PDB file as gemmi writes it, atoms N, CA and C in Angstrom:
CRYST1    1.000    1.000    1.000  90.00  90.00  90.00 P 1                      
ATOM      1  N   MET A   1     109.746 103.269  94.288  1.00  0.00           N  
ATOM      2  CA  MET A   1     108.562 103.744  94.976  1.00  0.00           C  
ATOM      3  C   MET A   1     108.654 105.263  95.115  1.00  0.00           C  
ATOM      4  N   ASP A   2     107.533 105.902  95.015  1.00  0.00           N  
ATOM      5  CA  ASP A   2     107.453 107.349  95.128  1.00  0.00           C  
ATOM      6  C   ASP A   2     107.874 107.796  96.521  1.00  0.00           C  
ATOM      7  N   THR A   3     108.632 108.888  96.604  1.00  0.00           N  
ATOM      8  CA  THR A   3     109.093 109.397  97.898  1.00  0.00           C  
ATOM      9  C   THR A   3     108.316 110.635  98.340  1.00  0.00           C  
ATOM     10  N   LYS A   4     107.228 110.940  97.663  1.00  0.00           N  
ATOM     11  CA  LYS A   4     106.451 112.139  97.991  1.00  0.00           C  
ATOM     12  C   LYS A   4     105.410 111.821  99.059  1.00  0.00           C  
ATOM     13  N   PHE A   5     105.386 112.641 100.105  1.00  0.00           N  
ATOM     14  CA  PHE A   5     104.396 112.546 101.169  1.00  0.00           C  
ATOM     15  C   PHE A   5     103.665 113.875 101.263  1.00  0.00           C  
ATOM     16  N   THR A   6     102.438 113.833 101.700  1.00  0.00           N  
ATOM     17  CA  THR A   6     101.684 115.058 101.940  1.00  0.00           C  
ATOM     18  C   THR A   6     101.220 115.066 103.390  1.00  0.00           C  
ATOM     19  N   PHE A   7     100.870 116.245 103.876  1.00  0.00           N  
ATOM     20  CA  PHE A   7     100.313 116.323 105.220  1.00  0.00           C  
ATOM     21  C   PHE A   7      99.108 117.250 105.221  1.00  0.00           C  
ATOM     22  N   LYS A   8      98.240 117.019 106.184  1.00  0.00           N  
ATOM     23  CA  LYS A   8      97.045 117.852 106.339  1.00  0.00           C  
ATOM     24  C   LYS A   8      96.755 117.963 107.823  1.00  0.00           C  
ATOM     25  N   VAL A   9      96.621 119.185 108.319  1.00  0.00           N  
ATOM     26  CA  VAL A   9      96.283 119.405 109.721  1.00  0.00           C  
ATOM     27  C   VAL A   9      94.796 119.134 109.890  1.00  0.00           C  
ATOM     28  N   LYS A  10      94.478 118.130 110.707  1.00  0.00           N  
ATOM     29  CA  LYS A  10      93.078 117.731 110.889  1.00  0.00           C  
ATOM     30  C   LYS A  10      92.379 118.624 111.910  1.00  0.00           C  
ATOM     31  N   ASP A  11      93.014 118.864 113.049  1.00  0.00           N  
ATOM     32  CA  ASP A  11      92.470 119.788 114.053  1.00  0.00           C  
ATOM     33  C   ASP A  11      93.615 120.280 114.925  1.00  0.00           C  
ATOM     34  N   TRP A  12      93.391 121.402 115.616  1.00  0.00           N  
ATOM     35  CA  TRP A  12      94.439 121.996 116.433  1.00  0.00           C  
ATOM     36  C   TRP A  12      93.822 122.784 117.569  1.00  0.00           C  
ATOM     37  N   ASN A  13      94.649 123.082 118.578  1.00  0.00           N  
ATOM     38  CA  ASN A  13      94.247 123.904 119.723  1.00  0.00           C  
ATOM     39  C   ASN A  13      95.117 125.150 119.758  1.00  0.00           C  
ATOM     40  N   ALA A  14      94.684 126.137 120.534  1.00  0.00           N  
ATOM     41  CA  ALA A  14      95.423 127.397 120.620  1.00  0.00           C  
ATOM     42  C   ALA A  14      96.814 127.211 121.233  1.00  0.00           C  
ATOM     43  N   ASP A  15      97.030 126.114 121.973  1.00  0.00           N  
ATOM     44  CA  ASP A  15      98.353 125.881 122.577  1.00  0.00           C  
ATOM     45  C   ASP A  15      99.342 125.260 121.590  1.00  0.00           C  
ATOM     46  N   GLY A  16      98.910 124.957 120.372  1.00  0.00           N  
ATOM     47  CA  GLY A  16      99.801 124.420 119.349  1.00  0.00           C  
ATOM     48  C   GLY A  16      99.695 122.920 119.157  1.00  0.00           C  
ATOM     49  N   SER A  17      98.970 122.251 120.046  1.00  0.00           N  
ATOM     50  CA  SER A  17      98.810 120.803 119.845  1.00  0.00           C  
ATOM     51  C   SER A  17      97.858 120.571 118.670  1.00  0.00           C  
ATOM     52  N   ALA A  18      98.185 119.577 117.867  1.00  0.00           N  
ATOM     53  CA  ALA A  18      97.396 119.336 116.659  1.00  0.00           C  
ATOM     54  C   ALA A  18      97.466 117.859 116.290  1.00  0.00           C  
ATOM     55  N   ARG A  19      96.553 117.463 115.419  1.00  0.00           N  
ATOM     56  CA  ARG A  19      96.589 116.128 114.806  1.00  0.00           C  
ATOM     57  C   ARG A  19      96.845 116.339 113.327  1.00  0.00           C  
ATOM     58  N   VAL A  20      97.894 115.696 112.841  1.00  0.00           N  
ATOM     59  CA  VAL A  20      98.270 115.853 111.436  1.00  0.00           C  
ATOM     60  C   VAL A  20      98.163 114.498 110.753  1.00  0.00           C  
ATOM     61  N   GLU A  21      97.602 114.524 109.557  1.00  0.00           N  
ATOM     62  CA  GLU A  21      97.461 113.323 108.748  1.00  0.00           C  
ATOM     63  C   GLU A  21      98.543 113.350 107.667  1.00  0.00           C  
ATOM     64  N   TYR A  22      99.463 112.390 107.732  1.00  0.00           N  
ATOM     65  CA  TYR A  22     100.521 112.244 106.731  1.00  0.00           C  
ATOM     66  C   TYR A  22     100.075 111.160 105.749  1.00  0.00           C  
ATOM     67  N   THR A  23     100.246 111.414 104.445  1.00  0.00           N  
ATOM     68  CA  THR A  23      99.739 110.486 103.432  1.00  0.00           C  
ATOM     69  C   THR A  23     100.808 110.171 102.395  1.00  0.00           C  
ATOM     70  N   HIS A  24     100.831 108.898 101.987  1.00  0.00           N  
ATOM     71  CA  HIS A  24     101.672 108.433 100.886  1.00  0.00           C  
ATOM     72  C   HIS A  24     100.769 107.684  99.919  1.00  0.00           C  
ATOM     73  N   ALA A  25     101.032 107.804  98.636  1.00  0.00           N  
ATOM     74  CA  ALA A  25     100.159 107.211  97.616  1.00  0.00           C  
ATOM     75  C   ALA A  25     100.041 105.693  97.745  1.00  0.00           C  
ATOM     76  N   VAL A  26     101.111 105.008  98.113  1.00  0.00           N  
ATOM     77  CA  VAL A  26     101.095 103.549  98.194  1.00  0.00           C  
ATOM     78  C   VAL A  26     100.950 103.066  99.635  1.00  0.00           C  
ATOM     79  N   LEU A  27     101.634 103.731 100.566  1.00  0.00           N  
ATOM     80  CA  LEU A  27     101.694 103.256 101.953  1.00  0.00           C  
ATOM     81  C   LEU A  27     100.524 103.706 102.819  1.00  0.00           C  
ATOM     82  N   GLY A  28      99.691 104.594 102.306  1.00  0.00           N  
ATOM     83  CA  GLY A  28      98.486 104.980 103.035  1.00  0.00           C  
ATOM     84  C   GLY A  28      98.670 106.203 103.917  1.00  0.00           C  
ATOM     85  N   THR A  29      97.872 106.261 104.983  1.00  0.00           N  
ATOM     86  CA  THR A  29      97.779 107.432 105.839  1.00  0.00           C  
ATOM     87  C   THR A  29      98.108 107.085 107.278  1.00  0.00           C  
ATOM     88  N   VAL A  30      98.826 108.001 107.937  1.00  0.00           N  
ATOM     89  CA  VAL A  30      99.113 107.885 109.363  1.00  0.00           C  
ATOM     90  C   VAL A  30      98.735 109.215 109.999  1.00  0.00           C  
ATOM     91  N   THR A  31      97.936 109.172 111.060  1.00  0.00           N  
ATOM     92  CA  THR A  31      97.579 110.378 111.793  1.00  0.00           C  
ATOM     93  C   THR A  31      98.371 110.396 113.088  1.00  0.00           C  
ATOM     94  N   LYS A  32      99.002 111.542 113.365  1.00  0.00           N  
ATOM     95  CA  LYS A  32      99.894 111.643 114.517  1.00  0.00           C  
ATOM     96  C   LYS A  32      99.657 112.960 115.248  1.00  0.00           C  
ATOM     97  N   PRO A  33      99.668 112.931 116.586  1.00  0.00           N  
ATOM     98  CA  PRO A  33      99.618 114.191 117.335  1.00  0.00           C  
ATOM     99  C   PRO A  33     100.978 114.889 117.256  1.00  0.00           C  
ATOM    100  N   VAL A  34     100.958 116.171 116.959  1.00  0.00           N  
ATOM    101  CA  VAL A  34     102.195 116.947 116.835  1.00  0.00           C  
ATOM    102  C   VAL A  34     102.036 118.289 117.536  1.00  0.00           C  
ATOM    103  N   PHE A  35     103.152 119.003 117.664  1.00  0.00           N  
ATOM    104  CA  PHE A  35     103.129 120.371 118.180  1.00  0.00           C  
ATOM    105  C   PHE A  35     103.473 121.305 117.039  1.00  0.00           C  
ATOM    106  N   ILE A  36     102.640 122.329 116.838  1.00  0.00           N  
ATOM    107  CA  ILE A  36     102.883 123.336 115.811  1.00  0.00           C  
ATOM    108  C   ILE A  36     103.083 124.675 116.510  1.00  0.00           C  
ATOM    109  N   PRO A  37     104.247 125.316 116.356  1.00  0.00           N  
ATOM    110  CA  PRO A  37     104.468 126.624 116.977  1.00  0.00           C  
ATOM    111  C   PRO A  37     103.662 127.702 116.228  1.00  0.00           C  
ATOM    112  N   LEU A  38     102.468 127.989 116.725  1.00  0.00           N  
ATOM    113  CA  LEU A  38     101.534 128.857 116.007  1.00  0.00           C  
ATOM    114  C   LEU A  38     102.010 130.302 115.880  1.00  0.00           C  
ATOM    115  N   ASN A  39     102.938 130.732 116.736  1.00  0.00           N  
ATOM    116  CA  ASN A  39     103.436 132.107 116.655  1.00  0.00           C  
ATOM    117  C   ASN A  39     104.646 132.223 115.720  1.00  0.00           C  
ATOM    118  N   PHE A  40     104.978 131.140 114.992  1.00  0.00           N  
ATOM    119  CA  PHE A  40     106.089 131.152 114.040  1.00  0.00           C  
ATOM    120  C   PHE A  40     105.548 131.380 112.627  1.00  0.00           C  
ATOM    121  N   SER A  41     106.433 131.605 111.672  1.00  0.00           N  
ATOM    122  CA  SER A  41     106.028 131.822 110.283  1.00  0.00           C  
ATOM    123  C   SER A  41     105.476 130.524 109.678  1.00  0.00           C  
ATOM    124  N   GLU A  42     104.811 130.670 108.539  1.00  0.00           N  
ATOM    125  CA  GLU A  42     104.238 129.509 107.863  1.00  0.00           C  
ATOM    126  C   GLU A  42     105.322 128.494 107.494  1.00  0.00           C  
ATOM    127  N   GLU A  43     106.450 128.979 107.018  1.00  0.00           N  
ATOM    128  CA  GLU A  43     107.550 128.093 106.644  1.00  0.00           C  
ATOM    129  C   GLU A  43     108.076 127.328 107.860  1.00  0.00           C  
ATOM    130  N   GLU A  44     108.209 128.015 108.990  1.00  0.00           N  
ATOM    131  CA  GLU A  44     108.689 127.353 110.208  1.00  0.00           C  
ATOM    132  C   GLU A  44     107.669 126.347 110.736  1.00  0.00           C  
ATOM    133  N   GLN A  45     106.396 126.657 110.577  1.00  0.00           N  
ATOM    134  CA  GLN A  45     105.355 125.709 110.994  1.00  0.00           C  
ATOM    135  C   GLN A  45     105.393 124.456 110.111  1.00  0.00           C  
ATOM    136  N   ARG A  46     105.552 124.645 108.810  1.00  0.00           N  
ATOM    137  CA  ARG A  46     105.674 123.483 107.911  1.00  0.00           C  
ATOM    138  C   ARG A  46     106.888 122.640 108.281  1.00  0.00           C  
ATOM    139  N   SER A  47     107.997 123.308 108.555  1.00  0.00           N  
ATOM    140  CA  SER A  47     109.211 122.595 108.950  1.00  0.00           C  
ATOM    141  C   SER A  47     108.989 121.801 110.225  1.00  0.00           C  
ATOM    142  N   SER A  48     108.267 122.381 111.162  1.00  0.00           N  
ATOM    143  CA  SER A  48     107.971 121.690 112.416  1.00  0.00           C  
ATOM    144  C   SER A  48     107.143 120.434 112.159  1.00  0.00           C  
ATOM    145  N   ILE A  49     106.169 120.548 111.282  1.00  0.00           N  
ATOM    146  CA  ILE A  49     105.322 119.394 110.940  1.00  0.00           C  
ATOM    147  C   ILE A  49     106.153 118.323 110.237  1.00  0.00           C  
ATOM    148  N   MET A  50     107.035 118.727 109.332  1.00  0.00           N  
ATOM    149  CA  MET A  50     107.874 117.760 108.617  1.00  0.00           C  
ATOM    150  C   MET A  50     108.878 117.085 109.555  1.00  0.00           C  
ATOM    151  N   MET A  51     109.403 117.830 110.527  1.00  0.00           N  
ATOM    152  CA  MET A  51     110.372 117.243 111.463  1.00  0.00           C  
ATOM    153  C   MET A  51     109.720 116.205 112.375  1.00  0.00           C  
ATOM    154  N   GLN A  52     108.416 116.287 112.557  1.00  0.00           N  
ATOM    155  CA  GLN A  52     107.701 115.331 113.405  1.00  0.00           C  
ATOM    156  C   GLN A  52     107.066 114.203 112.584  1.00  0.00           C  
ATOM    157  N   PHE A  53     107.520 114.065 111.352  1.00  0.00           N  
ATOM    158  CA  PHE A  53     107.037 113.038 110.435  1.00  0.00           C  
ATOM    159  C   PHE A  53     107.219 111.648 111.061  1.00  0.00           C  
ATOM    160  N   PRO A  54     106.189 110.799 111.031  1.00  0.00           N  
ATOM    161  CA  PRO A  54     106.282 109.464 111.648  1.00  0.00           C  
ATOM    162  C   PRO A  54     107.033 108.465 110.762  1.00  0.00           C  
ATOM    163  N   SER A  55     108.329 108.666 110.627  1.00  0.00           N  
ATOM    164  CA  SER A  55     109.126 107.862 109.695  1.00  0.00           C  
ATOM    165  C   SER A  55     109.152 106.382 110.069  1.00  0.00           C  
ATOM    166  N   THR A  56     109.192 106.058 111.361  1.00  0.00           N  
ATOM    167  CA  THR A  56     109.254 104.640 111.741  1.00  0.00           C  
ATOM    168  C   THR A  56     107.964 103.912 111.376  1.00  0.00           C  
ATOM    169  N   MET A  57     106.831 104.585 111.493  1.00  0.00           N  
ATOM    170  CA  MET A  57     105.564 103.951 111.108  1.00  0.00           C  
ATOM    171  C   MET A  57     105.534 103.666 109.609  1.00  0.00           C  
ATOM    172  N   PHE A  58     105.945 104.649 108.818  1.00  0.00           N  
ATOM    173  CA  PHE A  58     105.957 104.446 107.373  1.00  0.00           C  
ATOM    174  C   PHE A  58     107.032 103.446 106.971  1.00  0.00           C  
ATOM    175  N   HIS A  59     108.148 103.424 107.693  1.00  0.00           N  
ATOM    176  CA  HIS A  59     109.198 102.466 107.384  1.00  0.00           C  
ATOM    177  C   HIS A  59     108.699 101.039 107.577  1.00  0.00           C  
ATOM    178  N   SER A  60     107.986 100.783 108.662  1.00  0.00           N  
ATOM    179  CA  SER A  60     107.464  99.426 108.882  1.00  0.00           C  
ATOM    180  C   SER A  60     106.426  99.072 107.821  1.00  0.00           C  
ATOM    181  N   ARG A  61     105.637 100.044 107.383  1.00  0.00           N  
ATOM    182  CA  ARG A  61     104.688  99.779 106.286  1.00  0.00           C  
ATOM    183  C   ARG A  61     105.438  99.474 104.992  1.00  0.00           C  
ATOM    184  N   TRP A  62     106.538 100.198 104.765  1.00  0.00           N  
ATOM    185  CA  TRP A  62     107.338  99.983 103.569  1.00  0.00           C  
ATOM    186  C   TRP A  62     107.948  98.583 103.580  1.00  0.00           C  
ATOM    187  N   LEU A  63     108.443  98.142 104.749  1.00  0.00           N  
ATOM    188  CA  LEU A  63     108.998  96.792 104.844  1.00  0.00           C  
ATOM    189  C   LEU A  63     107.924  95.745 104.559  1.00  0.00           C  
ATOM    190  N   GLY A  64     106.715  95.965 105.058  1.00  0.00           N  
ATOM    191  CA  GLY A  64     105.613  95.065 104.761  1.00  0.00           C  
ATOM    192  C   GLY A  64     105.285  95.047 103.278  1.00  0.00           C  
ATOM    193  N   TYR A  65     105.338  96.212 102.661  1.00  0.00           N  
ATOM    194  CA  TYR A  65     105.093  96.314 101.213  1.00  0.00           C  
ATOM    195  C   TYR A  65     106.149  95.529 100.445  1.00  0.00           C  
ATOM    196  N   LEU A  66     107.416  95.689 100.823  1.00  0.00           N  
ATOM    197  CA  LEU A  66     108.492  94.957 100.152  1.00  0.00           C  
ATOM    198  C   LEU A  66     108.316  93.460 100.308  1.00  0.00           C  
ATOM    199  N   GLN A  67     107.887  93.055 101.478  1.00  0.00           N  
ATOM    200  CA  GLN A  67     107.701  91.629 101.742  1.00  0.00           C  
ATOM    201  C   GLN A  67     106.614  91.055 100.841  1.00  0.00           C  
ATOM    202  N   ARG A  68     105.544  91.812 100.625  1.00  0.00           N  
ATOM    203  CA  ARG A  68     104.461  91.340  99.757  1.00  0.00           C  
ATOM    204  C   ARG A  68     104.871  91.337  98.294  1.00  0.00           C  
ATOM    205  N   GLU A  69     105.672  92.330  97.878  1.00  0.00           N  
ATOM    206  CA  GLU A  69     106.016  92.500  96.477  1.00  0.00           C  
ATOM    207  C   GLU A  69     107.245  91.699  96.047  1.00  0.00           C  
ATOM    208  N   ALA A  70     108.104  91.377  96.976  1.00  0.00           N  
ATOM    209  CA  ALA A  70     109.367  90.735  96.624  1.00  0.00           C  
ATOM    210  C   ALA A  70     109.175  89.241  96.367  1.00  0.00           C  
ATOM    211  N   PRO A  71     109.991  88.682  95.496  1.00  0.00           N  
ATOM    212  CA  PRO A  71     109.943  87.234  95.304  1.00  0.00           C  
ATOM    213  C   PRO A  71     110.476  86.529  96.549  1.00  0.00           C  
ATOM    214  N   LEU A  72     110.158  85.271  96.682  1.00  0.00           N  
ATOM    215  CA  LEU A  72     110.648  84.512  97.821  1.00  0.00           C  
ATOM    216  C   LEU A  72     112.167  84.458  97.798  1.00  0.00           C  
ATOM    217  N   PRO A  73     112.798  84.461  98.970  1.00  0.00           N  
ATOM    218  CA  PRO A  73     114.262  84.406  98.996  1.00  0.00           C  
ATOM    219  C   PRO A  73     114.775  83.125  98.344  1.00  0.00           C  
ATOM    220  N   ALA A  74     115.898  83.232  97.675  1.00  0.00           N  
ATOM    221  CA  ALA A  74     116.525  82.088  97.012  1.00  0.00           C  
ATOM    222  C   ALA A  74     118.025  82.177  97.227  1.00  0.00           C  
ATOM    223  N   PRO A  75     118.712  81.061  97.131  1.00  0.00           N  
ATOM    224  CA  PRO A  75     120.168  81.107  97.261  1.00  0.00           C  
ATOM    225  C   PRO A  75     120.787  82.019  96.203  1.00  0.00           C  
ATOM    226  N   ALA A  76     121.797  82.787  96.599  1.00  0.00           N  
ATOM    227  CA  ALA A  76     122.443  83.693  95.660  1.00  0.00           C  
ATOM    228  C   ALA A  76     123.301  82.929  94.656  1.00  0.00           C  
ATOM    229  N   ALA A  77     123.884  81.820  95.090  1.00  0.00           N  
ATOM    230  CA  ALA A  77     124.734  81.029  94.211  1.00  0.00           C  
ATOM    231  C   ALA A  77     124.087  79.671  93.986  1.00  0.00           C  
ATOM    232  N   MET A  78     123.455  79.503  92.849  1.00  0.00           N  
ATOM    233  CA  MET A  78     122.802  78.240  92.539  1.00  0.00           C  
ATOM    234  C   MET A  78     123.817  77.204  92.046  1.00  0.00           C  
ATOM    235  N   GLU A  79     124.911  77.680  91.505  1.00  0.00           N  
ATOM    236  CA  GLU A  79     125.967  76.795  91.014  1.00  0.00           C  
ATOM    237  C   GLU A  79     127.308  77.397  91.401  1.00  0.00           C  
ATOM    238  N   GLY A  80     128.310  76.557  91.499  1.00  0.00           N  
ATOM    239  CA  GLY A  80     129.635  77.063  91.818  1.00  0.00           C  
ATOM    240  C   GLY A  80     130.673  75.987  91.600  1.00  0.00           C  
ATOM    241  N   GLU A  81     131.907  76.349  91.847  1.00  0.00           N  
ATOM    242  CA  GLU A  81     133.012  75.427  91.661  1.00  0.00           C  
ATOM    243  C   GLU A  81     134.029  75.712  92.751  1.00  0.00           C  
ATOM    244  N   PHE A  82     134.614  74.668  93.333  1.00  0.00           N  
ATOM    245  CA  PHE A  82     135.636  74.870  94.343  1.00  0.00           C  
ATOM    246  C   PHE A  82     136.627  73.727  94.291  1.00  0.00           C  
ATOM    247  N   VAL A  83     137.744  73.907  94.986  1.00  0.00           N  
ATOM    248  CA  VAL A  83     138.814  72.919  95.009  1.00  0.00           C  
ATOM    249  C   VAL A  83     138.908  72.355  96.418  1.00  0.00           C  
ATOM    250  N   PHE A  84     139.013  71.034  96.523  1.00  0.00           N  
ATOM    251  CA  PHE A  84     139.156  70.376  97.819  1.00  0.00           C  
ATOM    252  C   PHE A  84     140.268  69.343  97.704  1.00  0.00           C  
ATOM    253  N   SER A  85     141.213  69.396  98.590  1.00  0.00           N  
ATOM    254  CA  SER A  85     142.343  68.471  98.554  1.00  0.00           C  
ATOM    255  C   SER A  85     141.969  67.174  99.246  1.00  0.00           C  
ATOM    256  N   LEU A  86     141.944  66.082  98.494  1.00  0.00           N  
ATOM    257  CA  LEU A  86     141.631  64.770  99.062  1.00  0.00           C  
ATOM    258  C   LEU A  86     142.833  64.137  99.741  1.00  0.00           C  
ATOM    259  N   GLU A  87     144.009  64.711  99.542  1.00  0.00           N  
ATOM    260  CA  GLU A  87     145.214  64.157 100.138  1.00  0.00           C  
ATOM    261  C   GLU A  87     145.220  64.304 101.651  1.00  0.00           C  
ATOM    262  N   ARG A  88     144.665  65.399 102.160  1.00  0.00           N  
ATOM    263  CA  ARG A  88     144.655  65.650 103.598  1.00  0.00           C  
ATOM    264  C   ARG A  88     143.245  66.074 104.016  1.00  0.00           C  
ATOM    265  N   PRO A  89     142.281  65.163 104.044  1.00  0.00           N  
ATOM    266  CA  PRO A  89     140.893  65.531 104.325  1.00  0.00           C  
ATOM    267  C   PRO A  89     140.638  65.955 105.765  1.00  0.00           C  
ATOM    268  N   ASP A  90     141.541  65.634 106.703  1.00  0.00           N  
ATOM    269  CA  ASP A  90     141.312  65.993 108.100  1.00  0.00           C  
ATOM    270  C   ASP A  90     141.785  67.393 108.443  1.00  0.00           C  
ATOM    271  N   ASP A  91     142.439  68.081 107.527  1.00  0.00           N  
ATOM    272  CA  ASP A  91     142.904  69.440 107.809  1.00  0.00           C  
ATOM    273  C   ASP A  91     141.705  70.371 107.976  1.00  0.00           C  
ATOM    274  N   ASN A  92     141.928  71.408 108.749  1.00  0.00           N  
ATOM    275  CA  ASN A  92     140.886  72.403 108.979  1.00  0.00           C  
ATOM    276  C   ASN A  92     140.722  73.248 107.713  1.00  0.00           C  
ATOM    277  N   LEU A  93     139.588  73.126 107.056  1.00  0.00           N  
ATOM    278  CA  LEU A  93     139.365  73.843 105.796  1.00  0.00           C  
ATOM    279  C   LEU A  93     139.297  75.352 105.970  1.00  0.00           C  
ATOM    280  N   VAL A  94     138.930  75.799 107.162  1.00  0.00           N  
ATOM    281  CA  VAL A  94     138.815  77.236 107.387  1.00  0.00           C  
ATOM    282  C   VAL A  94     140.188  77.885 107.340  1.00  0.00           C  
ATOM    283  N   GLU A  95     141.194  77.181 107.832  1.00  0.00           N  
ATOM    284  CA  GLU A  95     142.532  77.755 107.881  1.00  0.00           C  
ATOM    285  C   GLU A  95     143.266  77.642 106.554  1.00  0.00           C  
ATOM    286  N   GLN A  96     142.819  76.784 105.674  1.00  0.00           N  
ATOM    287  CA  GLN A  96     143.487  76.621 104.385  1.00  0.00           C  
ATOM    288  C   GLN A  96     143.011  77.688 103.414  1.00  0.00           C  
ATOM    289  N   ALA A  97     143.948  78.191 102.662  1.00  0.00           N  
ATOM    290  CA  ALA A  97     143.604  79.174 101.631  1.00  0.00           C  
ATOM    291  C   ALA A  97     143.428  78.432 100.318  1.00  0.00           C  
ATOM    292  N   LEU A  98     142.215  77.961 100.069  1.00  0.00           N  
ATOM    293  CA  LEU A  98     141.940  77.241  98.834  1.00  0.00           C  
ATOM    294  C   LEU A  98     141.368  78.213  97.806  1.00  0.00           C  
ATOM    295  N   PRO A  99     141.813  78.109  96.571  1.00  0.00           N  
ATOM    296  CA  PRO A  99     141.281  79.016  95.544  1.00  0.00           C  
ATOM    297  C   PRO A  99     139.810  78.677  95.234  1.00  0.00           C  
ATOM    298  N   THR A 100     139.026  79.698  95.007  1.00  0.00           N  
ATOM    299  CA  THR A 100     137.627  79.505  94.608  1.00  0.00           C  
ATOM    300  C   THR A 100     137.416  80.221  93.281  1.00  0.00           C  
ATOM    301  N   VAL A 101     136.467  79.723  92.548  1.00  0.00           N  
ATOM    302  CA  VAL A 101     136.172  80.285  91.227  1.00  0.00           C  
ATOM    303  C   VAL A 101     134.680  80.582  91.155  1.00  0.00           C  
ATOM    304  N   LYS A 102     134.349  81.814  90.776  1.00  0.00           N  
ATOM    305  CA  LYS A 102     132.941  82.152  90.566  1.00  0.00           C  
ATOM    306  C   LYS A 102     132.512  81.662  89.203  1.00  0.00           C  
ATOM    307  N   VAL A 103     131.284  81.165  89.119  1.00  0.00           N  
ATOM    308  CA  VAL A 103     130.757  80.692  87.843  1.00  0.00           C  
ATOM    309  C   VAL A 103     129.701  81.658  87.380  1.00  0.00           C  
TER     310      VAL A 103                                                      
END                                                                             
């Protein structure tokens, strides 16, 4: 998935409060109130906007996207092979070190 996001300042006040629209090509748009230090340089203002990026909102959208796009969960091991001692079936299997073989 593309990791590029864009932002656009929708409106602002002289005190630095603003509404910024963050956009991703697949995940859509999130508008968030932010603070922009208007007496700082353009680079510092951009950094301020990027630091206030609503990552948790986009993360939850990304998880929803993965859920829609991903195949249904399935067992990781459809087949396998193991050894079980029939001589002592009452022993605790967790404590026994039985060899296992991946197929």
